[in-house]
Structure formats: structure tokens, C-alpha cells
MIZAFI-168711 format. One record per residue (C-alpha): residue number from 1; residue in one letter; x, z, y. Coordinates in nm, 2 decimals. Last residue first. Layout:
N
+-----+---+--------+--------+--------+
:   k : r :     xx :     zz :     yy :
+-----+---+--------+--------+--------+
: NUM : a :      X :      Z :      Y :
...
+-----+---+--------+--------+--------+
END
This chain:
339
+-----+---+--------+--------+--------+
:   k : r :     xx :     zz :     yy :
+-----+---+--------+--------+--------+
: 339 : l :  10.54 :  11.57 :   7.65 :
: 338 : e :  10.53 :  11.55 :   7.27 :
: 337 : e :  10.68 :  11.21 :   7.26 :
: 336 : a :  11.00 :  11.35 :   7.41 :
: 335 : v :  11.03 :  11.60 :   7.13 :
: 334 : a :  11.00 :  11.33 :   6.87 :
: 333 : v :  11.25 :  11.11 :   7.06 :
: 332 : a :  11.50 :  11.40 :   7.06 :
: 331 : e :  11.45 :  11.47 :   6.69 :
: 330 : e :  11.51 :  11.10 :   6.61 :
: 329 : t :  11.82 :  11.10 :   6.83 :
: 328 : t :  11.96 :  11.38 :   6.62 :
: 327 : g :  12.01 :  11.75 :   6.67 :
: 326 : e :  12.05 :  12.02 :   6.94 :
: 325 : v :  11.81 :  11.87 :   7.18 :
: 324 : v :  11.83 :  11.71 :   7.53 :
: 323 : v :  11.53 :  11.53 :   7.69 :
: 322 : g :  11.57 :  11.33 :   8.00 :
: 321 : t :  11.34 :  11.20 :   8.28 :
: 320 : t :  11.48 :  10.98 :   8.56 :
: 319 : v :  11.27 :  10.93 :   8.87 :
: 318 : g :  11.32 :  10.61 :   9.07 :
: 317 : d :  10.98 :  10.47 :   8.99 :
: 316 : e :  11.04 :  10.51 :   8.62 :
: 315 : t :  11.37 :  10.60 :   8.45 :
: 314 : w :  11.43 :  10.68 :   8.09 :
: 313 : y :  11.62 :  10.94 :   7.89 :
: 312 : v :  11.70 :  11.06 :   7.54 :
: 311 : v :  11.99 :  11.29 :   7.47 :
: 310 : a :  12.11 :  11.41 :   7.13 :
: 309 : r :  12.34 :  11.70 :   7.06 :
: 308 : d :  12.58 :  11.76 :   6.77 :
: 307 : d :  12.88 :  11.68 :   7.00 :
: 306 : r :  12.74 :  11.35 :   7.12 :
: 305 : e :  12.44 :  11.13 :   7.05 :
: 304 : v :  12.30 :  10.90 :   7.33 :
: 303 : a :  11.95 :  10.76 :   7.35 :
: 302 : t :  11.81 :  10.51 :   7.60 :
: 301 : a :  11.44 :  10.46 :   7.68 :
: 300 : n :  11.19 :  10.18 :   7.70 :
: 299 : r :  10.83 :  10.33 :   7.69 :
: 298 : g :  10.59 :  10.26 :   7.41 :
: 297 : n :  10.54 :  10.63 :   7.34 :
: 296 : v :  10.92 :  10.68 :   7.36 :
: 295 : q :  11.10 :  10.36 :   7.24 :
: 294 : v :  11.48 :  10.34 :   7.17 :
: 293 : a :  11.78 :  10.15 :   7.30 :
: 292 : t :  12.11 :  10.31 :   7.20 :
: 291 : g :  12.38 :  10.43 :   7.44 :
: 290 : n :  12.74 :  10.43 :   7.32 :
: 289 : e :  12.87 :  10.49 :   7.67 :
: 288 : a :  12.65 :  10.56 :   7.97 :
: 287 : d :  12.71 :  10.31 :   8.24 :
: 286 : d :  12.35 :  10.31 :   8.37 :
: 285 : l :  12.34 :  10.68 :   8.36 :
: 284 : y :  12.52 :  10.77 :   8.69 :
: 283 : s :  12.33 :  10.50 :   8.89 :
: 282 : s :  12.00 :  10.62 :   8.73 :
: 281 : a :  12.04 :  10.98 :   8.85 :
: 280 : g :  11.93 :  10.94 :   9.21 :
: 279 : t :  11.61 :  11.14 :   9.15 :
: 278 : a :  11.59 :  11.39 :   8.86 :
: 277 : t :  11.38 :  11.54 :   8.59 :
: 276 : l :  11.58 :  11.70 :   8.31 :
: 275 : f :  11.43 :  11.87 :   8.01 :
: 274 : t :  11.63 :  12.10 :   7.78 :
: 273 : v :  11.55 :  12.22 :   7.43 :
: 272 : n :  11.75 :  12.50 :   7.27 :
: 271 : e :  11.67 :  12.59 :   6.91 :
: 270 : g :  11.55 :  12.93 :   6.80 :
: 269 : d :  11.20 :  12.82 :   6.72 :
: 268 : a :  11.18 :  12.61 :   7.03 :
: 267 : d :  11.34 :  12.80 :   7.32 :
: 266 : y :  11.30 :  12.61 :   7.64 :
: 265 : q :  11.53 :  12.53 :   7.94 :
: 264 : q :  11.41 :  12.32 :   8.24 :
: 263 : v :  11.66 :  12.13 :   8.46 :
: 262 : v :  11.52 :  12.01 :   8.79 :
: 261 : a :  11.71 :  11.75 :   8.98 :
: 260 : t :  11.76 :  11.63 :   9.34 :
: 259 : s :  11.96 :  11.34 :   9.48 :
: 258 : d :  12.15 :  11.20 :   9.77 :
: 257 : a :  12.22 :  11.51 :   9.99 :
: 256 : r :  12.23 :  11.73 :   9.69 :
: 255 : s :  11.97 :  11.96 :   9.53 :
: 254 : i :  11.96 :  12.14 :   9.20 :
: 253 : y :  11.64 :  12.33 :   9.09 :
: 252 : r :  11.72 :  12.53 :   8.79 :
: 251 : a :  11.44 :  12.62 :   8.54 :
: 250 : e :  11.42 :  12.92 :   8.31 :
: 249 : e :  11.32 :  13.04 :   7.96 :
: 248 : f :  10.99 :  12.86 :   7.88 :
: 247 : t :  10.89 :  12.92 :   7.51 :
: 246 : g :  10.85 :  12.61 :   7.30 :
: 245 : n :  10.59 :  12.38 :   7.16 :
: 244 : d :  10.38 :  12.35 :   7.47 :
: 243 : y :  10.62 :  12.15 :   7.68 :
: 242 : e :  10.52 :  12.05 :   8.03 :
: 241 : p :  10.71 :  11.77 :   8.21 :
: 240 : l :  10.78 :  11.82 :   8.58 :
: 239 : d :  10.62 :  11.60 :   8.84 :
: 238 : l :  10.87 :  11.59 :   9.13 :
: 237 : d :  10.75 :  11.73 :   9.46 :
: 236 : t :  10.95 :  12.04 :   9.41 :
: 235 : a :  10.93 :  12.42 :   9.45 :
: 234 : s :  10.58 :  12.46 :   9.32 :
: 233 : q :  10.68 :  12.31 :   8.99 :
: 232 : a :  10.96 :  12.56 :   8.94 :
: 231 : a :  10.73 :  12.85 :   9.02 :
: 230 : d :  10.46 :  12.72 :   8.78 :
: 229 : y :  10.72 :  12.68 :   8.50 :
: 228 : t :  10.83 :  13.04 :   8.53 :
: 227 : e :  11.16 :  13.21 :   8.58 :
: 226 : y :  11.30 :  13.00 :   8.86 :
: 225 : t :  11.66 :  12.94 :   8.96 :
: 224 : e :  11.78 :  12.78 :   9.28 :
: 223 : v :  12.10 :  12.57 :   9.31 :
: 222 : t :  12.24 :  12.40 :   9.62 :
: 221 : t :  12.49 :  12.12 :   9.60 :
: 220 : v :  12.68 :  12.03 :   9.92 :
: 219 : a :  12.76 :  11.66 :   9.97 :
: 218 : v :  13.11 :  11.65 :  10.10 :
: 217 : r :  13.28 :  11.37 :  10.29 :
: 216 : d :  13.10 :  11.33 :  10.62 :
: 215 : a :  13.01 :  11.70 :  10.64 :
: 214 : p :  13.36 :  11.82 :  10.60 :
: 213 : p :  13.32 :  12.15 :  10.42 :
: 212 : a :  13.35 :  12.45 :  10.65 :
: 211 : f :  13.67 :  12.67 :  10.64 :
: 210 : q :  13.85 :  12.53 :  10.94 :
: 209 : s :  13.52 :  12.50 :  11.13 :
: 208 : d :  13.53 :  12.87 :  11.17 :
: 207 : d :  13.81 :  12.84 :  11.42 :
: 206 : i :  14.12 :  13.04 :  11.34 :
: 205 : s :  14.28 :  13.28 :  11.59 :
: 204 : v :  14.60 :  13.43 :  11.47 :
: 203 : n :  14.62 :  13.77 :  11.30 :
: 202 : f :  14.93 :  13.70 :  11.09 :
: 201 : n :  15.14 :  13.38 :  11.08 :
: 200 : t :  15.35 :  13.28 :  10.78 :
: 199 : e :  15.60 :  12.99 :  10.76 :
: 198 : e :  15.82 :  12.82 :  10.50 :
: 197 : v :  15.71 :  13.03 :  10.21 :
: 196 : t :  15.89 :  12.92 :   9.89 :
: 195 : l :  15.69 :  12.91 :   9.57 :
: 194 : e :  15.86 :  12.85 :   9.24 :
: 193 : t :  15.66 :  12.79 :   8.93 :
: 192 : r :  15.82 :  12.78 :   8.59 :
: 191 : n :  15.59 :  12.64 :   8.32 :
: 190 : t :  15.62 :  12.69 :   7.95 :
: 189 : g :  15.76 :  13.04 :   7.90 :
: 188 : d :  15.52 :  13.19 :   8.14 :
: 187 : d :  15.76 :  13.19 :   8.44 :
: 186 : t :  15.66 :  13.30 :   8.79 :
: 185 : i :  15.88 :  13.27 :   9.10 :
: 184 : l :  15.78 :  13.40 :   9.45 :
: 183 : k :  15.95 :  13.35 :   9.78 :
: 182 : h :  15.94 :  13.47 :  10.14 :
: 181 : v :  15.67 :  13.74 :  10.13 :
: 180 : r :  15.63 :  13.95 :  10.45 :
: 179 : y :  15.76 :  14.30 :  10.44 :
: 178 : d :  15.85 :  14.34 :  10.81 :
: 177 : e :  16.22 :  14.42 :  10.80 :
: 176 : t :  16.35 :  14.39 :  10.44 :
: 175 : d :  16.14 :  14.07 :  10.39 :
: 174 : v :  16.01 :  14.04 :  10.04 :
: 173 : w :  16.13 :  13.82 :   9.75 :
: 172 : l :  15.90 :  13.84 :   9.44 :
: 171 : t :  15.98 :  13.79 :   9.08 :
: 170 : t :  15.72 :  13.73 :   8.81 :
: 169 : n :  15.76 :  13.70 :   8.43 :
: 168 : p :  15.42 :  13.58 :   8.31 :
: 167 : a :  15.16 :  13.84 :   8.20 :
: 166 : d :  15.05 :  13.91 :   7.84 :
: 165 : i :  14.87 :  14.23 :   7.91 :
: 164 : s :  14.90 :  14.48 :   7.62 :
: 163 : e :  15.18 :  14.66 :   7.81 :
: 162 : n :  14.93 :  14.78 :   8.08 :
: 161 : t :  15.14 :  14.87 :   8.38 :
: 160 : p :  15.20 :  14.50 :   8.44 :
: 159 : e :  15.55 :  14.41 :   8.53 :
: 158 : l :  15.70 :  14.28 :   8.86 :
: 157 : d :  16.07 :  14.22 :   8.94 :
: 156 : l :  16.13 :  14.28 :   9.31 :
: 155 : i :  16.41 :  14.13 :   9.51 :
: 154 : y :  16.43 :  14.27 :   9.86 :
: 153 : t :  16.49 :  14.02 :  10.14 :
: 152 : s :  16.73 :  13.94 :  10.43 :
: 151 : k :  16.62 :  13.63 :  10.61 :
: 150 : g :  16.84 :  13.32 :  10.66 :
: 149 : n :  16.61 :  13.10 :  10.45 :
: 148 : v :  16.62 :  13.35 :  10.17 :
: 147 : e :  16.90 :  13.61 :  10.19 :
: 146 : e :  16.93 :  13.84 :   9.89 :
: 145 : t :  16.88 :  14.21 :   9.80 :
: 144 : g :  16.87 :  14.39 :   9.47 :
: 143 : r :  16.67 :  14.44 :   9.16 :
: 142 : l :  16.40 :  14.67 :   9.29 :
: 141 : a :  16.16 :  14.73 :   9.00 :
: 140 : a :  15.79 :  14.69 :   9.07 :
: 139 : t :  15.48 :  14.82 :   8.88 :
: 138 : v :  15.17 :  14.63 :   8.82 :
: 137 : n :  14.79 :  14.67 :   8.80 :
: 136 : e :  14.62 :  14.34 :   8.84 :
: 135 : e :  14.32 :  14.25 :   9.07 :
: 134 : p :  14.15 :  13.92 :   9.04 :
: 133 : v :  14.22 :  13.67 :   9.32 :
: 132 : p :  14.11 :  13.66 :   9.68 :
: 131 : d :  14.33 :  13.93 :   9.85 :
: 130 : t :  14.36 :  13.79 :  10.20 :
: 129 : t :  14.00 :  13.70 :  10.15 :
: 128 : d :  13.90 :  14.05 :  10.05 :
: 127 : n :  13.60 :  14.12 :   9.83 :
: 126 : m :  13.56 :  13.76 :   9.74 :
: 125 : a :  13.23 :  13.72 :   9.91 :
: 124 : a :  12.98 :  13.45 :   9.79 :
: 123 : s :  12.95 :  13.60 :   9.44 :
: 122 : k :  12.63 :  13.81 :   9.47 :
: 121 : e :  12.49 :  13.58 :   9.73 :
: 120 : p :  12.50 :  13.27 :   9.51 :
: 119 : l :  12.76 :  13.02 :   9.64 :
: 118 : e :  12.65 :  12.67 :   9.76 :
: 117 : r :  12.85 :  12.41 :   9.59 :
: 116 : g :  13.05 :  12.12 :   9.73 :
: 115 : y :  13.26 :  11.86 :   9.55 :
: 114 : s :  13.45 :  11.55 :   9.65 :
: 113 : q :  13.61 :  11.26 :   9.48 :
: 112 : n :  13.81 :  10.95 :   9.56 :
: 111 : e :  14.11 :  11.09 :   9.76 :
: 110 : g :  14.02 :  11.45 :   9.70 :
: 109 : v :  13.79 :  11.70 :   9.88 :
: 108 : a :  13.70 :  12.04 :   9.75 :
: 107 : w :  13.42 :  12.28 :   9.83 :
: 106 : a :  13.28 :  12.64 :   9.80 :
: 105 : v :  12.99 :  12.71 :  10.02 :
: 104 : t :  12.86 :  13.05 :  10.15 :
: 103 : g :  13.18 :  13.24 :  10.22 :
: 102 : n :  13.33 :  12.96 :  10.43 :
: 101 : t :  13.51 :  12.83 :  10.12 :
: 100 : g :  13.81 :  12.60 :  10.07 :
:  99 : m :  13.97 :  12.29 :   9.92 :
:  98 : e :  14.18 :  12.01 :  10.04 :
:  97 : y :  14.34 :  11.72 :   9.85 :
:  96 : a :  14.66 :  11.51 :   9.82 :
:  95 : r :  14.81 :  11.31 :   9.54 :
:  94 : d :  15.11 :  11.14 :   9.41 :
:  93 : e :  15.41 :  11.34 :   9.53 :
:  92 : g :  15.20 :  11.63 :   9.64 :
:  91 : t :  15.01 :  11.73 :   9.95 :
:  90 : v :  14.78 :  12.03 :   9.91 :
:  89 : a :  14.55 :  12.16 :  10.18 :
:  88 : a :  14.42 :  12.51 :  10.15 :
:  87 : w :  14.13 :  12.70 :  10.30 :
:  86 : a :  13.98 :  13.05 :  10.27 :
:  85 : k :  13.69 :  13.25 :  10.42 :
:  84 : n :  13.55 :  13.57 :  10.27 :
:  83 : p :  13.59 :  13.88 :  10.49 :
:  82 : e :  13.82 :  13.82 :  10.65 :
:  81 : a :  14.01 :  13.51 :  10.72 :
:  80 : a :  14.24 :  13.29 :  10.52 :
:  79 : a :  14.45 :  12.98 :  10.59 :
:  78 : y :  14.67 :  12.76 :  10.38 :
:  77 : e :  14.91 :  12.46 :  10.40 :
:  76 : v :  15.06 :  12.37 :  10.06 :
:  75 : t :  15.35 :  12.13 :  10.02 :
:  74 : a :  15.39 :  11.99 :   9.67 :
:  73 : t :  15.66 :  11.95 :   9.40 :
:  72 : q :  15.61 :  11.84 :   9.04 :
:  71 : t :  15.87 :  11.85 :   8.77 :
:  70 : a :  15.80 :  11.71 :   8.42 :
:  69 : t :  15.87 :  11.72 :   8.05 :
:  68 : d :  16.02 :  12.06 :   7.96 :
:  67 : n :  15.84 :  12.24 :   8.24 :
:  66 : v :  15.88 :  12.27 :   8.62 :
:  65 : v :  15.64 :  12.35 :   8.90 :
:  64 : t :  15.76 :  12.34 :   9.26 :
:  63 : v :  15.56 :  12.48 :   9.55 :
:  62 : t :  15.66 :  12.45 :   9.92 :
:  61 : a :  15.47 :  12.69 :  10.15 :
:  60 : t :  15.29 :  12.67 :  10.48 :
:  59 : g :  15.11 :  12.95 :  10.66 :
:  58 : t :  14.80 :  13.11 :  10.80 :
:  57 : i :  14.67 :  13.46 :  10.77 :
:  56 : t :  14.37 :  13.63 :  10.93 :
:  55 : e :  14.24 :  13.99 :  10.97 :
:  54 : a :  14.57 :  14.13 :  10.84 :
:  53 : t :  14.55 :  14.49 :  10.71 :
:  52 : d :  14.57 :  14.39 :  10.35 :
:  51 : y :  14.87 :  14.17 :  10.41 :
:  50 : r :  15.12 :  14.42 :  10.55 :
:  49 : q :  14.97 :  14.70 :  10.34 :
:  48 : e :  15.04 :  14.51 :  10.02 :
:  47 : t :  15.40 :  14.45 :  10.13 :
:  46 : k :  15.43 :  14.82 :  10.21 :
:  45 : d :  15.31 :  14.92 :   9.87 :
:  44 : l :  15.54 :  14.66 :   9.70 :
:  43 : v :  15.84 :  14.80 :   9.89 :
:  42 : d :  15.75 :  15.15 :   9.78 :
:  41 : d :  15.70 :  15.04 :   9.42 :
:  40 : g :  16.04 :  14.88 :   9.42 :
:  39 : s :  16.20 :  15.20 :   9.53 :
:  38 : p :  16.34 :  15.22 :   9.88 :
:  37 : q :  16.72 :  15.21 :   9.94 :
:  36 : g :  16.88 :  15.55 :  10.00 :
:  35 : m :  17.20 :  15.49 :   9.79 :
:  34 : e :  17.41 :  15.19 :   9.88 :
:  33 : g :  17.39 :  14.85 :   9.73 :
:  32 : l :  17.15 :  14.75 :   9.45 :
:  31 : s :  17.38 :  14.46 :   9.35 :
:  30 : s :  17.35 :  14.12 :   9.49 :
:  29 : v :  17.17 :  13.82 :   9.34 :
:  28 : g :  17.36 :  13.50 :   9.40 :
:  27 : a :  17.10 :  13.25 :   9.29 :
:  26 : v :  16.75 :  13.24 :   9.16 :
:  25 : a :  16.67 :  12.90 :   9.11 :
:  24 : g :  15.01 :  12.12 :   9.03 :
:  23 : a :  15.00 :  12.20 :   8.98 :
:  22 : a :  14.98 :  12.24 :   9.35 :
:  21 : l :  14.68 :  12.47 :   9.35 :
:  20 : l :  14.86 :  12.69 :   9.10 :
:  19 : g :  15.11 :  12.79 :   9.37 :
:  18 : v :  14.83 :  12.89 :   9.61 :
:  17 : a :  14.69 :  13.11 :   9.34 :
:  16 : v :  15.03 :  13.27 :   9.27 :
:  15 : f :  15.06 :  13.32 :   9.64 :
:  14 : v :  14.74 :  13.51 :   9.67 :
:  13 : a :  14.80 :  13.71 :   9.36 :
:  12 : v :  15.13 :  13.83 :   9.49 :
:  11 : i :  14.96 :  13.92 :   9.81 :
:  10 : a :  14.72 :  14.16 :   9.66 :
:   9 : l :  14.89 :  14.32 :   9.36 :
:   8 : r :  14.63 :  14.59 :   9.33 :
:   7 : r :  14.81 :  14.91 :   9.22 :
:   6 : g :  14.94 :  15.12 :   8.94 :
:   5 : t :  14.84 :  15.47 :   8.85 :
:   4 : d :  15.20 :  15.61 :   8.85 :
:   3 : a :  15.31 :  15.40 :   9.15 :
:   2 : t :  15.06 :  15.59 :   9.36 :
:   1 : m :  14.76 :  15.46 :   9.55 :
+-----+---+--------+--------+--------+
END
């Protein structure tokens, strides 16, 4: 790929992404020196090749994010393996968490919360794990050389080839010998993010367990979509409500270790109507704010209005049924009574 047509900014995107995980001073820049130095685009090409050809990458970086009101610093440990595995652990001044994907499940674990989601096949792979973020066409200008942590580096100022793209100012420090990244700074006018790479290892052995969600802390959510009511009902032991006054659009079957739910979507004369049938939901709904007691066909229920929508729900024998409409509580109750 030539400098004229732009290029994929592979490793820059990687390190920007790692830096954003944590949000959680350029000094002594030398002149260009003697003639015969490579162009910025040549250096960027070789940097991309250095990372694109790696089967695995591990490393540690320090990330500092500064704006007018605060400064945050974090340490990021990271690993990536082809074709679609990634992991990062972020330790900050007041928090720590991990996140990753093994290609089929994306997950995150914090101090008091965790998340796990099975990825659809069409999005499970990220094209190139050592290049996991959206592509961006850029050109690079070589500004000079400088030592970073005792290593000689090229200083590259990066700009998008498309002038209509509102990209942050980005500067990259690349090793003059083996083209690994030592530092990156981005500044969008509000936040200035500085990432200093403390260690990088290429093509080291990484056990697959590094990328798997911790089974004792992450309940993985799986989602299946069905295009007919009969198909959705066949997929679950739950008794799903039937609605004759609308057109069935789809149903999503959502499963976690401690609960299951089926969400049905209907079109009722241009209005969206949603039905929820779930186990393990009552503990989440008991503390619903601003709930109002209502009756649905003689059944005790709770109604909540928020953002031009109304929800009515009730729980019987451990199964919660909910109705969501674009409208008022009275309209939600009326739909619920039609089931």
C-alpha cells in the first residue's frame, strides 16, 4: 500500500484503544538530522508490518489522561493473539478491571460487576486481533528523533488523508531499529492521552485460558433470535404470551447462568409493543423506582412510566411477565389485559 492511497493504521489504533481503556510531555525534539533518513510514511509502513506479522503480542503500558479538571493514570497489561483473541487488565488509582474476548465471548470483570456476552458469528472475529480497531487512512510526517526510555525513536506526526475527518492530533514514537512503538500521544482539544509502552513481546506462547472469561465471576449471556412466535415458543419451556392485535416481528431468547428471558417485538398499527417473559427477574424489579400498583385482570402488577414509555409487569410462580408500550400506563394495562 502506498503513501498516496493511505494505509491502515494498525498499531496506532491498538494503542489508542488500550489508552481509552484506562480513561480512563513531549520534550527535547531534535531536528531531522542528516539527509537519507526514511520518510514518515516509510517508518509507518514498517511499523505496521512489525505488528501485522506478529501471531501474538503481550506488553505493559502506562496511560495518563489529562484534561482541565483531572488527571488519571493507569497501568495496562495486554495480550492479543490471532485471529481474534484479546485481553487487557487495567489498574488505576481508584479502580481495576479486566476485559477480553476469546473470539466467541466478549467479557469484562470489575470489582462489583461483571459482563459476558456471546458474540454472533458474523462479528466474533475482529479481522486481525493485533489490529482490532476500525481502520483509518493516515499519512505520517517524520518530525525528528528522540530517546524514549533509553531507546532511539522516530517521531511521527499522523494526519488523516481525508481532510473531512475530525481526528485528534496524534504523535507516535517508533524504535529506529526494530520499529516497535514506544510512546503515543493523542490530543482532541479536551483530553490529552499519553501512553508509554514499558514492555512489548512478540510471538510468545499464550495459553488460551488467558482470553476466556473467568467462570467463577462472569455469567455469559447468550442471545438467539427467532422470526416467528412458534419458533420462539419451541425454544423455551416458558409460556409466552400471544398477542392477536399486532404483527409479530421477532423474539430474542436471552440466557444467563441465573436467568432466562424471551423478548417479543410486535407492531401494533405502527406502534412498538414489547412483551418480556423472564425467570430470575423479580430481584431486579423489586427496587424499581416510582412504581405504581395497578390491576391487570384482577392480578396485582406494577407500572412504571419513563421517557414516553410505560411498563407494566407482574410475577407469578417465579416468572415475570412485562408489557412495554410507547404511551401511558393506562395503555400498557389495556394491552396487558388483551393477552
